[in-house]
All heavy atoms as atom14 arrays in JSON, in Angstrom:
{
  "sequence": "MKKKILFAFILISIPVLVLTDYYNRKNNYPNLPKDEKWEFVKERVFSKH",
  "atom14_mask": [
    [1, 1, 1, 1, 1, 1, 1, 1, 0, 0, 0, 0, 0, 0],
    [1, 1, 1, 1, 1, 1, 1, 1, 1, 0, 0, 0, 0, 0],
    [1, 1, 1, 1, 1, 1, 1, 1, 1, 0, 0, 0, 0, 0],
    [1, 1, 1, 1, 1, 1, 1, 1, 1, 0, 0, 0, 0, 0],
    [1, 1, 1, 1, 1, 1, 1, 1, 0, 0, 0, 0, 0, 0],
    [1, 1, 1, 1, 1, 1, 1, 1, 0, 0, 0, 0, 0, 0],
    [1, 1, 1, 1, 1, 1, 1, 1, 1, 1, 1, 0, 0, 0],
    [1, 1, 1, 1, 1, 0, 0, 0, 0, 0, 0, 0, 0, 0],
    [1, 1, 1, 1, 1, 1, 1, 1, 1, 1, 1, 0, 0, 0],
    [1, 1, 1, 1, 1, 1, 1, 1, 0, 0, 0, 0, 0, 0],
    [1, 1, 1, 1, 1, 1, 1, 1, 0, 0, 0, 0, 0, 0],
    [1, 1, 1, 1, 1, 1, 1, 1, 0, 0, 0, 0, 0, 0],
    [1, 1, 1, 1, 1, 1, 0, 0, 0, 0, 0, 0, 0, 0],
    [1, 1, 1, 1, 1, 1, 1, 1, 0, 0, 0, 0, 0, 0],
    [1, 1, 1, 1, 1, 1, 1, 0, 0, 0, 0, 0, 0, 0],
    [1, 1, 1, 1, 1, 1, 1, 0, 0, 0, 0, 0, 0, 0],
    [1, 1, 1, 1, 1, 1, 1, 1, 0, 0, 0, 0, 0, 0],
    [1, 1, 1, 1, 1, 1, 1, 0, 0, 0, 0, 0, 0, 0],
    [1, 1, 1, 1, 1, 1, 1, 1, 0, 0, 0, 0, 0, 0],
    [1, 1, 1, 1, 1, 1, 1, 0, 0, 0, 0, 0, 0, 0],
    [1, 1, 1, 1, 1, 1, 1, 1, 0, 0, 0, 0, 0, 0],
    [1, 1, 1, 1, 1, 1, 1, 1, 1, 1, 1, 1, 0, 0],
    [1, 1, 1, 1, 1, 1, 1, 1, 1, 1, 1, 1, 0, 0],
    [1, 1, 1, 1, 1, 1, 1, 1, 0, 0, 0, 0, 0, 0],
    [1, 1, 1, 1, 1, 1, 1, 1, 1, 1, 1, 0, 0, 0],
    [1, 1, 1, 1, 1, 1, 1, 1, 1, 0, 0, 0, 0, 0],
    [1, 1, 1, 1, 1, 1, 1, 1, 0, 0, 0, 0, 0, 0],
    [1, 1, 1, 1, 1, 1, 1, 1, 0, 0, 0, 0, 0, 0],
    [1, 1, 1, 1, 1, 1, 1, 1, 1, 1, 1, 1, 0, 0],
    [1, 1, 1, 1, 1, 1, 1, 0, 0, 0, 0, 0, 0, 0],
    [1, 1, 1, 1, 1, 1, 1, 1, 0, 0, 0, 0, 0, 0],
    [1, 1, 1, 1, 1, 1, 1, 1, 0, 0, 0, 0, 0, 0],
    [1, 1, 1, 1, 1, 1, 1, 0, 0, 0, 0, 0, 0, 0],
    [1, 1, 1, 1, 1, 1, 1, 1, 1, 0, 0, 0, 0, 0],
    [1, 1, 1, 1, 1, 1, 1, 1, 0, 0, 0, 0, 0, 0],
    [1, 1, 1, 1, 1, 1, 1, 1, 1, 0, 0, 0, 0, 0],
    [1, 1, 1, 1, 1, 1, 1, 1, 1, 0, 0, 0, 0, 0],
    [1, 1, 1, 1, 1, 1, 1, 1, 1, 1, 1, 1, 1, 1],
    [1, 1, 1, 1, 1, 1, 1, 1, 1, 0, 0, 0, 0, 0],
    [1, 1, 1, 1, 1, 1, 1, 1, 1, 1, 1, 0, 0, 0],
    [1, 1, 1, 1, 1, 1, 1, 0, 0, 0, 0, 0, 0, 0],
    [1, 1, 1, 1, 1, 1, 1, 1, 1, 0, 0, 0, 0, 0],
    [1, 1, 1, 1, 1, 1, 1, 1, 1, 0, 0, 0, 0, 0],
    [1, 1, 1, 1, 1, 1, 1, 1, 1, 1, 1, 0, 0, 0],
    [1, 1, 1, 1, 1, 1, 1, 0, 0, 0, 0, 0, 0, 0],
    [1, 1, 1, 1, 1, 1, 1, 1, 1, 1, 1, 0, 0, 0],
    [1, 1, 1, 1, 1, 1, 0, 0, 0, 0, 0, 0, 0, 0],
    [1, 1, 1, 1, 1, 1, 1, 1, 1, 0, 0, 0, 0, 0],
    [1, 1, 1, 1, 1, 1, 1, 1, 1, 1, 0, 0, 0, 0]
  ],
  "atom14_positions": [
    [[-21.76, 42.9, 2.69], [-20.84, 42.52, 1.63], [-19.74, 41.6, 2.15], [-19.38, 40.62, 1.5], [-20.24, 43.78, 1.0], [-19.36, 43.52, -0.19], [-20.33, 42.89, -1.54], [-19.11, 42.77, -2.78], [0.0, 0.0, 0.0], [0.0, 0.0, 0.0], [0.0, 0.0, 0.0], [0.0, 0.0, 0.0], [0.0, 0.0, 0.0], [0.0, 0.0, 0.0]],
    [[-19.22, 41.92, 3.34], [-18.16, 41.09, 3.92], [-18.67, 39.69, 4.23], [-17.94, 38.72, 4.09], [-17.61, 41.74, 5.19], [-16.82, 42.98, 4.94], [-16.28, 43.56, 6.23], [-15.54, 44.85, 5.98], [-15.01, 45.43, 7.23], [0.0, 0.0, 0.0], [0.0, 0.0, 0.0], [0.0, 0.0, 0.0], [0.0, 0.0, 0.0], [0.0, 0.0, 0.0]],
    [[-19.92, 39.58, 4.65], [-20.49, 38.28, 4.97], [-20.6, 37.41, 3.72], [-20.36, 36.21, 3.77], [-21.86, 38.42, 5.63], [-21.8, 38.99, 7.02], [-23.19, 39.07, 7.63], [-23.13, 39.67, 9.02], [-24.46, 39.77, 9.63], [0.0, 0.0, 0.0], [0.0, 0.0, 0.0], [0.0, 0.0, 0.0], [0.0, 0.0, 0.0], [0.0, 0.0, 0.0]],
    [[-20.95, 38.02, 2.6], [-21.06, 37.27, 1.35], [-19.7, 36.77, 0.89], [-19.57, 35.64, 0.41], [-21.7, 38.13, 0.26], [-23.17, 38.41, 0.49], [-23.74, 39.23, -0.62], [-25.21, 39.54, -0.35], [-25.79, 40.35, -1.43], [0.0, 0.0, 0.0], [0.0, 0.0, 0.0], [0.0, 0.0, 0.0], [0.0, 0.0, 0.0], [0.0, 0.0, 0.0]],
    [[-18.68, 37.58, 1.02], [-17.33, 37.19, 0.63], [-16.83, 36.06, 1.53], [-16.26, 35.08, 1.05], [-16.37, 38.39, 0.66], [-16.78, 39.4, -0.42], [-14.92, 37.96, 0.49], [-16.02, 40.7, -0.36], [0.0, 0.0, 0.0], [0.0, 0.0, 0.0], [0.0, 0.0, 0.0], [0.0, 0.0, 0.0], [0.0, 0.0, 0.0], [0.0, 0.0, 0.0]],
    [[-17.07, 36.19, 2.81], [-16.66, 35.15, 3.74], [-17.4, 33.84, 3.46], [-16.8, 32.76, 3.46], [-16.92, 35.59, 5.18], [-16.54, 34.6, 6.28], [-15.04, 34.32, 6.25], [-16.96, 35.14, 7.64], [0.0, 0.0, 0.0], [0.0, 0.0, 0.0], [0.0, 0.0, 0.0], [0.0, 0.0, 0.0], [0.0, 0.0, 0.0], [0.0, 0.0, 0.0]],
    [[-18.68, 33.92, 3.19], [-19.48, 32.74, 2.88], [-18.98, 32.07, 1.6], [-18.83, 30.86, 1.53], [-20.95, 33.14, 2.74], [-21.86, 31.98, 2.51], [-22.08, 31.05, 3.5], [-22.5, 31.82, 1.29], [-22.93, 29.98, 3.29], [-23.34, 30.74, 1.06], [-23.56, 29.82, 2.07], [0.0, 0.0, 0.0], [0.0, 0.0, 0.0], [0.0, 0.0, 0.0]],
    [[-18.66, 32.85, 0.57], [-18.14, 32.3, -0.68], [-16.78, 31.65, -0.44], [-16.49, 30.58, -0.99], [-18.04, 33.4, -1.73], [0.0, 0.0, 0.0], [0.0, 0.0, 0.0], [0.0, 0.0, 0.0], [0.0, 0.0, 0.0], [0.0, 0.0, 0.0], [0.0, 0.0, 0.0], [0.0, 0.0, 0.0], [0.0, 0.0, 0.0], [0.0, 0.0, 0.0]],
    [[-15.95, 32.26, 0.36], [-14.63, 31.7, 0.67], [-14.77, 30.35, 1.38], [-14.05, 29.39, 1.05], [-13.83, 32.68, 1.54], [-12.5, 32.14, 1.97], [-11.45, 32.05, 1.06], [-12.29, 31.71, 3.27], [-10.22, 31.55, 1.45], [-11.07, 31.21, 3.66], [-10.04, 31.13, 2.76], [0.0, 0.0, 0.0], [0.0, 0.0, 0.0], [0.0, 0.0, 0.0]],
    [[-15.68, 30.26, 2.31], [-15.9, 29.01, 3.03], [-16.42, 27.93, 2.07], [-15.98, 26.79, 2.11], [-16.86, 29.22, 4.21], [-16.17, 30.06, 5.28], [-17.32, 27.9, 4.8], [-17.07, 30.51, 6.4], [0.0, 0.0, 0.0], [0.0, 0.0, 0.0], [0.0, 0.0, 0.0], [0.0, 0.0, 0.0], [0.0, 0.0, 0.0], [0.0, 0.0, 0.0]],
    [[-17.36, 28.29, 1.21], [-17.91, 27.32, 0.26], [-16.87, 26.81, -0.72], [-16.92, 25.65, -1.14], [-19.09, 27.93, -0.5], [-20.38, 28.06, 0.28], [-21.45, 28.7, -0.61], [-20.87, 26.72, 0.78], [0.0, 0.0, 0.0], [0.0, 0.0, 0.0], [0.0, 0.0, 0.0], [0.0, 0.0, 0.0], [0.0, 0.0, 0.0], [0.0, 0.0, 0.0]],
    [[-15.92, 27.63, -1.07], [-14.88, 27.22, -2.0], [-13.78, 26.43, -1.28], [-13.27, 25.45, -1.82], [-14.27, 28.45, -2.71], [-15.33, 29.05, -3.65], [-13.02, 28.09, -3.48], [-14.95, 30.38, -4.23], [0.0, 0.0, 0.0], [0.0, 0.0, 0.0], [0.0, 0.0, 0.0], [0.0, 0.0, 0.0], [0.0, 0.0, 0.0], [0.0, 0.0, 0.0]],
    [[-13.44, 26.81, -0.06], [-12.31, 26.18, 0.62], [-12.63, 24.78, 1.14], [-11.73, 23.94, 1.19], [-11.83, 27.06, 1.77], [-12.85, 27.18, 2.75], [0.0, 0.0, 0.0], [0.0, 0.0, 0.0], [0.0, 0.0, 0.0], [0.0, 0.0, 0.0], [0.0, 0.0, 0.0], [0.0, 0.0, 0.0], [0.0, 0.0, 0.0], [0.0, 0.0, 0.0]],
    [[-13.86, 24.5, 1.51], [-14.19, 23.18, 2.05], [-13.94, 22.07, 1.03], [-13.25, 21.09, 1.35], [-15.62, 23.15, 2.61], [-15.68, 23.99, 3.88], [-16.07, 21.73, 2.89], [-17.06, 24.16, 4.45], [0.0, 0.0, 0.0], [0.0, 0.0, 0.0], [0.0, 0.0, 0.0], [0.0, 0.0, 0.0], [0.0, 0.0, 0.0], [0.0, 0.0, 0.0]],
    [[-14.45, 22.14, -0.2], [-14.15, 21.06, -1.16], [-12.66, 20.95, -1.48], [-12.16, 19.85, -1.68], [-14.94, 21.44, -2.41], [-15.97, 22.39, -1.95], [-15.42, 23.06, -0.74], [0.0, 0.0, 0.0], [0.0, 0.0, 0.0], [0.0, 0.0, 0.0], [0.0, 0.0, 0.0], [0.0, 0.0, 0.0], [0.0, 0.0, 0.0], [0.0, 0.0, 0.0]],
    [[-11.96, 22.06, -1.51], [-10.52, 22.01, -1.79], [-9.8, 21.26, -0.68], [-8.95, 20.41, -0.95], [-9.96, 23.44, -1.95], [-8.44, 23.43, -1.98], [-10.52, 24.09, -3.2], [0.0, 0.0, 0.0], [0.0, 0.0, 0.0], [0.0, 0.0, 0.0], [0.0, 0.0, 0.0], [0.0, 0.0, 0.0], [0.0, 0.0, 0.0], [0.0, 0.0, 0.0]],
    [[-10.15, 21.53, 0.57], [-9.52, 20.83, 1.68], [-9.86, 19.35, 1.69], [-9.01, 18.51, 1.96], [-9.94, 21.48, 3.01], [-9.42, 22.89, 3.25], [-10.05, 23.47, 4.51], [-7.92, 22.9, 3.33], [0.0, 0.0, 0.0], [0.0, 0.0, 0.0], [0.0, 0.0, 0.0], [0.0, 0.0, 0.0], [0.0, 0.0, 0.0], [0.0, 0.0, 0.0]],
    [[-11.1, 19.02, 1.38], [-11.51, 17.61, 1.37], [-10.78, 16.85, 0.26], [-10.28, 15.75, 0.48], [-13.04, 17.51, 1.22], [-13.46, 16.07, 0.94], [-13.74, 18.04, 2.45], [0.0, 0.0, 0.0], [0.0, 0.0, 0.0], [0.0, 0.0, 0.0], [0.0, 0.0, 0.0], [0.0, 0.0, 0.0], [0.0, 0.0, 0.0], [0.0, 0.0, 0.0]],
    [[-10.71, 17.42, -0.93], [-10.03, 16.74, -2.03], [-8.53, 16.61, -1.78], [-7.93, 15.59, -2.11], [-10.29, 17.48, -3.34], [-11.71, 17.36, -3.89], [-11.87, 18.23, -5.11], [-12.03, 15.92, -4.22], [0.0, 0.0, 0.0], [0.0, 0.0, 0.0], [0.0, 0.0, 0.0], [0.0, 0.0, 0.0], [0.0, 0.0, 0.0], [0.0, 0.0, 0.0]],
    [[-7.93, 17.62, -1.22], [-6.51, 17.56, -0.91], [-6.23, 16.45, 0.09], [-5.29, 15.67, -0.07], [-6.02, 18.9, -0.34], [-6.32, 19.93, -1.28], [-4.54, 18.88, -0.07], [0.0, 0.0, 0.0], [0.0, 0.0, 0.0], [0.0, 0.0, 0.0], [0.0, 0.0, 0.0], [0.0, 0.0, 0.0], [0.0, 0.0, 0.0], [0.0, 0.0, 0.0]],
    [[-7.06, 16.35, 1.11], [-6.89, 15.31, 2.11], [-7.1, 13.93, 1.5], [-6.39, 12.98, 1.82], [-7.86, 15.53, 3.27], [-7.61, 14.59, 4.42], [-6.43, 14.43, 4.8], [-8.58, 14.0, 4.92], [0.0, 0.0, 0.0], [0.0, 0.0, 0.0], [0.0, 0.0, 0.0], [0.0, 0.0, 0.0], [0.0, 0.0, 0.0], [0.0, 0.0, 0.0]],
    [[-8.06, 13.79, 0.61], [-8.33, 12.51, -0.04], [-7.12, 12.05, -0.85], [-6.7, 10.9, -0.75], [-9.55, 12.63, -0.94], [-9.76, 11.43, -1.82], [-10.26, 10.24, -1.31], [-9.45, 11.47, -3.18], [-10.44, 9.13, -2.11], [-9.63, 10.37, -3.99], [-10.14, 9.21, -3.45], [-10.3, 8.11, -4.26], [0.0, 0.0, 0.0], [0.0, 0.0, 0.0]],
    [[-6.54, 12.92, -1.64], [-5.4, 12.53, -2.47], [-4.15, 12.26, -1.63], [-3.32, 11.43, -1.99], [-5.11, 13.57, -3.54], [-6.14, 13.53, -4.64], [-6.94, 14.62, -4.91], [-6.31, 12.39, -5.41], [-7.9, 14.58, -5.91], [-7.25, 12.34, -6.42], [-8.04, 13.43, -6.66], [-8.97, 13.38, -7.65], [0.0, 0.0, 0.0], [0.0, 0.0, 0.0]],
    [[-4.0, 12.94, -0.5], [-2.86, 12.67, 0.38], [-3.0, 11.31, 1.04], [-2.02, 10.59, 1.2], [-2.73, 13.76, 1.44], [-2.17, 15.04, 0.87], [-1.56, 15.03, -0.18], [-2.4, 16.13, 1.55], [0.0, 0.0, 0.0], [0.0, 0.0, 0.0], [0.0, 0.0, 0.0], [0.0, 0.0, 0.0], [0.0, 0.0, 0.0], [0.0, 0.0, 0.0]],
    [[-4.19, 10.93, 1.45], [-4.4, 9.64, 2.1], [-4.3, 8.49, 1.11], [-3.94, 7.38, 1.48], [-5.77, 9.59, 2.77], [-5.86, 10.42, 3.99], [-7.19, 10.25, 4.64], [-7.32, 11.16, 5.76], [-8.17, 10.99, 6.72], [-8.99, 9.97, 6.7], [-8.24, 11.87, 7.71], [0.0, 0.0, 0.0], [0.0, 0.0, 0.0], [0.0, 0.0, 0.0]],
    [[-4.63, 8.74, -0.13], [-4.63, 7.69, -1.13], [-3.23, 7.11, -1.35], [-3.09, 5.92, -1.6], [-5.18, 8.26, -2.44], [-5.41, 7.26, -3.52], [-6.02, 7.93, -4.72], [-6.25, 6.95, -5.83], [-6.83, 7.57, -7.01], [0.0, 0.0, 0.0], [0.0, 0.0, 0.0], [0.0, 0.0, 0.0], [0.0, 0.0, 0.0], [0.0, 0.0, 0.0]],
    [[-2.2, 7.9, -1.22], [-0.84, 7.47, -1.52], [0.02, 7.23, -0.28], [1.23, 7.09, -0.39], [-0.15, 8.5, -2.41], [-0.82, 8.59, -3.76], [-1.3, 7.6, -4.27], [-0.89, 9.78, -4.3], [0.0, 0.0, 0.0], [0.0, 0.0, 0.0], [0.0, 0.0, 0.0], [0.0, 0.0, 0.0], [0.0, 0.0, 0.0], [0.0, 0.0, 0.0]],
    [[-0.58, 7.13, 0.9], [0.22, 6.97, 2.11], [0.78, 5.56, 2.27], [1.84, 5.38, 2.85], [-0.6, 7.32, 3.35], [-0.59, 8.8, 3.63], [0.19, 9.53, 3.06], [-1.47, 9.24, 4.5], [0.0, 0.0, 0.0], [0.0, 0.0, 0.0], [0.0, 0.0, 0.0], [0.0, 0.0, 0.0], [0.0, 0.0, 0.0], [0.0, 0.0, 0.0]],
    [[0.08, 4.53, 1.8], [0.48, 3.17, 2.05], [0.65, 2.38, 0.76], [-0.05, 1.4, 0.53], [-0.56, 2.48, 2.94], [-0.86, 3.25, 4.2], [-2.06, 3.92, 4.34], [0.05, 3.3, 5.23], [-2.35, 4.62, 5.48], [-0.22, 4.0, 6.38], [-1.42, 4.66, 6.51], [-1.7, 5.35, 7.63], [0.0, 0.0, 0.0], [0.0, 0.0, 0.0]],
    [[1.58, 2.73, -0.09], [1.69, 2.04, -1.37], [2.35, 0.67, -1.29], [2.1, -0.19, -2.11], [2.54, 2.98, -2.22], [3.38, 3.7, -1.21], [2.51, 3.83, 0.02], [0.0, 0.0, 0.0], [0.0, 0.0, 0.0], [0.0, 0.0, 0.0], [0.0, 0.0, 0.0], [0.0, 0.0, 0.0], [0.0, 0.0, 0.0], [0.0, 0.0, 0.0]],
    [[3.19, 0.41, -0.28], [3.98, -0.82, -0.25], [3.68, -1.7, 0.95], [4.58, -2.25, 1.57], [5.48, -0.47, -0.25], [5.87, 0.23, -1.52], [5.34, -0.07, -2.58], [6.8, 1.16, -1.43], [0.0, 0.0, 0.0], [0.0, 0.0, 0.0], [0.0, 0.0, 0.0], [0.0, 0.0, 0.0], [0.0, 0.0, 0.0], [0.0, 0.0, 0.0]],
    [[2.41, -1.86, 1.27], [2.07, -2.73, 2.38], [2.25, -4.19, 1.99], [1.95, -4.57, 0.87], [0.61, -2.52, 2.8], [0.3, -1.23, 3.53], [-1.19, -1.14, 3.8], [1.06, -1.17, 4.84], [0.0, 0.0, 0.0], [0.0, 0.0, 0.0], [0.0, 0.0, 0.0], [0.0, 0.0, 0.0], [0.0, 0.0, 0.0], [0.0, 0.0, 0.0]],
    [[2.75, -5.02, 2.9], [2.88, -6.44, 2.59], [1.51, -7.11, 2.52], [0.57, -6.69, 3.19], [3.69, -6.99, 3.75], [3.47, -6.04, 4.86], [3.24, -4.7, 4.22], [0.0, 0.0, 0.0], [0.0, 0.0, 0.0], [0.0, 0.0, 0.0], [0.0, 0.0, 0.0], [0.0, 0.0, 0.0], [0.0, 0.0, 0.0], [0.0, 0.0, 0.0]],
    [[1.4, -8.15, 1.72], [0.13, -8.85, 1.59], [0.0, -9.86, 2.72], [0.95, -10.53, 3.09], [0.04, -9.56, 0.25], [-0.08, -8.6, -0.89], [-0.41, -9.33, -2.16], [-0.65, -8.31, -3.26], [-1.21, -8.93, -4.43], [0.0, 0.0, 0.0], [0.0, 0.0, 0.0], [0.0, 0.0, 0.0], [0.0, 0.0, 0.0], [0.0, 0.0, 0.0]],
    [[-1.2, -9.98, 3.22], [-1.51, -10.95, 4.26], [-1.88, -12.27, 3.59], [-2.86, -12.35, 2.86], [-2.66, -10.43, 5.12], [-2.98, -11.34, 6.28], [-2.15, -12.21, 6.6], [-4.06, -11.18, 6.88], [0.0, 0.0, 0.0], [0.0, 0.0, 0.0], [0.0, 0.0, 0.0], [0.0, 0.0, 0.0], [0.0, 0.0, 0.0], [0.0, 0.0, 0.0]],
    [[-1.1, -13.31, 3.84], [-1.29, -14.6, 3.17], [-2.64, -15.23, 3.5], [-3.28, -15.82, 2.64], [-0.15, -15.55, 3.53], [1.2, -15.08, 3.05], [1.26, -14.98, 1.53], [0.65, -15.81, 0.84], [1.93, -14.04, 1.04], [0.0, 0.0, 0.0], [0.0, 0.0, 0.0], [0.0, 0.0, 0.0], [0.0, 0.0, 0.0], [0.0, 0.0, 0.0]],
    [[-3.08, -15.1, 4.72], [-4.36, -15.69, 5.11], [-5.52, -15.0, 4.38], [-6.45, -15.65, 3.92], [-4.56, -15.61, 6.61], [-3.58, -16.48, 7.37], [-3.75, -16.34, 8.85], [-2.69, -17.16, 9.57], [-2.73, -16.97, 11.0], [0.0, 0.0, 0.0], [0.0, 0.0, 0.0], [0.0, 0.0, 0.0], [0.0, 0.0, 0.0], [0.0, 0.0, 0.0]],
    [[-5.45, -13.68, 4.3], [-6.5, -12.96, 3.61], [-6.48, -13.26, 2.12], [-7.53, -13.39, 1.5], [-6.36, -11.46, 3.86], [-7.35, -10.65, 3.1], [-7.08, -9.72, 2.15], [-8.78, -10.7, 3.2], [-8.24, -9.18, 1.66], [-9.3, -9.77, 2.29], [-9.66, -11.45, 3.97], [-10.67, -9.57, 2.12], [-11.02, -11.24, 3.81], [-11.51, -10.32, 2.9]],
    [[-5.32, -13.41, 1.54], [-5.22, -13.77, 0.12], [-5.83, -15.14, -0.13], [-6.51, -15.35, -1.13], [-3.76, -13.74, -0.34], [-3.12, -12.36, -0.31], [-3.8, -11.38, -1.23], [-4.23, -11.77, -2.33], [-3.92, -10.2, -0.84], [0.0, 0.0, 0.0], [0.0, 0.0, 0.0], [0.0, 0.0, 0.0], [0.0, 0.0, 0.0], [0.0, 0.0, 0.0]],
    [[-5.62, -16.07, 0.79], [-6.21, -17.4, 0.67], [-7.74, -17.32, 0.7], [-8.42, -17.94, -0.11], [-5.71, -18.3, 1.8], [-6.34, -19.65, 1.83], [-5.96, -20.62, 0.93], [-7.33, -19.95, 2.76], [-6.55, -21.88, 0.95], [-7.92, -21.19, 2.79], [-7.53, -22.16, 1.88], [0.0, 0.0, 0.0], [0.0, 0.0, 0.0], [0.0, 0.0, 0.0]],
    [[-8.27, -16.53, 1.62], [-9.73, -16.38, 1.73], [-10.29, -15.75, 0.46], [-11.3, -16.2, -0.07], [-10.1, -15.53, 2.97], [-11.58, -15.18, 2.97], [-9.72, -16.26, 4.24], [0.0, 0.0, 0.0], [0.0, 0.0, 0.0], [0.0, 0.0, 0.0], [0.0, 0.0, 0.0], [0.0, 0.0, 0.0], [0.0, 0.0, 0.0], [0.0, 0.0, 0.0]],
    [[-9.63, -14.74, -0.05], [-10.11, -14.08, -1.28], [-10.11, -15.07, -2.45], [-11.05, -15.08, -3.25], [-9.24, -12.87, -1.63], [-9.49, -11.7, -0.73], [-8.86, -10.4, -1.2], [-7.51, -10.48, -1.76], [-6.86, -9.2, -2.04], [0.0, 0.0, 0.0], [0.0, 0.0, 0.0], [0.0, 0.0, 0.0], [0.0, 0.0, 0.0], [0.0, 0.0, 0.0]],
    [[-9.07, -15.87, -2.55], [-9.03, -16.86, -3.65], [-10.14, -17.87, -3.52], [-10.75, -18.26, -4.52], [-7.66, -17.55, -3.65], [-6.54, -16.67, -4.13], [-5.19, -17.37, -4.03], [-5.18, -18.6, -3.78], [-4.18, -16.69, -4.18], [0.0, 0.0, 0.0], [0.0, 0.0, 0.0], [0.0, 0.0, 0.0], [0.0, 0.0, 0.0], [0.0, 0.0, 0.0]],
    [[-10.41, -18.32, -2.33], [-11.46, -19.33, -2.12], [-12.84, -18.76, -2.39], [-13.69, -19.42, -2.99], [-11.4, -19.87, -0.68], [-10.14, -20.6, -0.36], [-10.14, -21.95, -0.97], [-11.17, -22.76, -0.34], [-11.2, -24.06, -0.3], [-10.19, -24.73, -0.84], [-12.16, -24.7, 0.28], [0.0, 0.0, 0.0], [0.0, 0.0, 0.0], [0.0, 0.0, 0.0]],
    [[-13.1, -17.56, -1.93], [-14.44, -16.96, -2.06], [-14.7, -16.51, -3.48], [-15.8, -16.73, -4.02], [-14.6, -15.79, -1.07], [-15.89, -15.04, -1.32], [-14.55, -16.29, 0.37], [0.0, 0.0, 0.0], [0.0, 0.0, 0.0], [0.0, 0.0, 0.0], [0.0, 0.0, 0.0], [0.0, 0.0, 0.0], [0.0, 0.0, 0.0], [0.0, 0.0, 0.0]],
    [[-13.72, -15.89, -4.11], [-13.97, -15.27, -5.42], [-13.45, -16.09, -6.6], [-13.48, -15.62, -7.73], [-13.34, -13.87, -5.46], [-13.93, -12.95, -4.44], [-13.17, -12.47, -3.38], [-15.25, -12.54, -4.54], [-13.71, -11.62, -2.44], [-15.8, -11.69, -3.61], [-15.03, -11.23, -2.55], [0.0, 0.0, 0.0], [0.0, 0.0, 0.0], [0.0, 0.0, 0.0]],
    [[-13.0, -17.29, -6.35], [-12.5, -18.1, -7.47], [-13.68, -18.64, -8.3], [-14.73, -18.96, -7.77], [-11.65, -19.25, -6.95], [-12.47, -20.15, -6.24], [0.0, 0.0, 0.0], [0.0, 0.0, 0.0], [0.0, 0.0, 0.0], [0.0, 0.0, 0.0], [0.0, 0.0, 0.0], [0.0, 0.0, 0.0], [0.0, 0.0, 0.0], [0.0, 0.0, 0.0]],
    [[-13.45, -18.74, -9.57], [-14.46, -19.27, -10.48], [-14.05, -20.67, -10.87], [-13.04, -20.88, -11.52], [-14.59, -18.39, -11.72], [-15.08, -17.0, -11.39], [-15.19, -16.16, -12.63], [-15.66, -14.76, -12.27], [-15.73, -13.91, -13.43], [0.0, 0.0, 0.0], [0.0, 0.0, 0.0], [0.0, 0.0, 0.0], [0.0, 0.0, 0.0], [0.0, 0.0, 0.0]],
    [[-14.86, -21.64, -10.52], [-14.54, -23.05, -10.8], [-15.06, -23.44, -12.14], [-16.05, -23.27, -12.62], [-15.1, -23.96, -9.72], [-14.42, -23.76, -8.41], [-13.35, -24.53, -8.01], [-14.64, -22.86, -7.42], [-12.98, -24.13, -6.83], [-13.72, -23.12, -6.45], [0.0, 0.0, 0.0], [0.0, 0.0, 0.0], [0.0, 0.0, 0.0], [0.0, 0.0, 0.0]]
  ]
}
């Protein structure tokens, strides 16, 4: 019985930890400066003439 409870706890805790980490990383760098060279490349490659 204890093994089943432990197994269920592990199965539930892994997705919770992964999702929590994902949402924490998503908002770590909101105000990064834009790289002018990369912006130029993006405009040239993806521009529609």
